[in-house]
N, C-alpha and C positions, 0 to 999 in steps of 0.2 A: 504494500500500500504506500502510496506517495501523496504528498500534497504539492501539486505543481511539479517543480523540479527537485523538491526537497524530500529525500527518503524519510519515511516515518520512523525507521529504525537506524541507529548508528551502528555500523559494523566495525568491530575492533579486533585486530590480531589475525584476521583471516589471511591476509596477504602474506604475513610472516610465516604462518603455519603451512600455507600452501607451498611456499618456497622451501621450507624445511622438509616437507614431505617429498617434493620433487628431488631435492638433493639426496635424501636418504633412500628413497625407493626407486629412483630413475625410471618413472613410468613413461610409456610412449606418448606422443603428442596428442593422439586422440583421447586418451584417458585424462590427460591434463585438461583438455578442453571441456570434457564432461564435468569434471570436478569444478573448474573455474566458473562454468556457466551455472551450475547448481548453487555455488556459493553466492553469486550475484543475485540470482532469483530468490534464494532462501532468505538472505539477509535484507533484501530490499522490499519484499512483498509480505511474506507470512512465515516467520521463523518457527511456527508451531506445526506447519504442514508437513506431513510425511515422516515425522520424528516422534519419539516418545520421551516422556519425562523419566528421569532416574528417581524412582520413588523410595528407594531404600535409604536415602539420606535426605536430611532436611535442607533442600536447596532448590534452585531453579535450573538444574543441569538437564539439558536435553541432548539426545543423540539419535542417530539413525544411519542406515545405509544409503549412500548416494545412488539414486536411480541411474541405471545405465553403466554402472562401474564394475559389474561382475566380469571377471576375467579368470579363466582356468582355476576355478575353485576358490577364488578370493574376491573381495569387494572392498571398496573404499568406504570408510565410515567417518563421520564427523560428530564431534560433541562440542557443545557450547553452552554458555550461561546466558540466560535472558534476564535483564534487569528492566522490569516493566516501568518502574518509576522514572528511570533515566532514559528509557526507550533505547537501550543498548543491547546488542548481541555480541558477546565476547567469546571468540574461539578458544576452545580448550585443546582440541587435538584433531588432526586429520591423519588417519592410519589405514593401511591395507591389512585386512584380517581375513582369515579363512572363513568361508561361509558354507 
């Protein structure tokens, strides 16, 4: 959701985590594009869509598998904190995991 050209949510740390994931995992360019596009859409429109809340801790930590990221038995997952008062989405991690 946006108001004019101003995003409703402030995205924090996603670029840094994306670069760290790329450096560590060395994914192909198609997978990088899938993850980067998802990050942009997820953090600008609706950070609750397609993810689930980590309910076993008292927090606002959300996580989920990035659609279109499944490759040879693995997928890319992202976790992030949502601060509703500040309208911020702060990336915790981007990781390739077995699925």
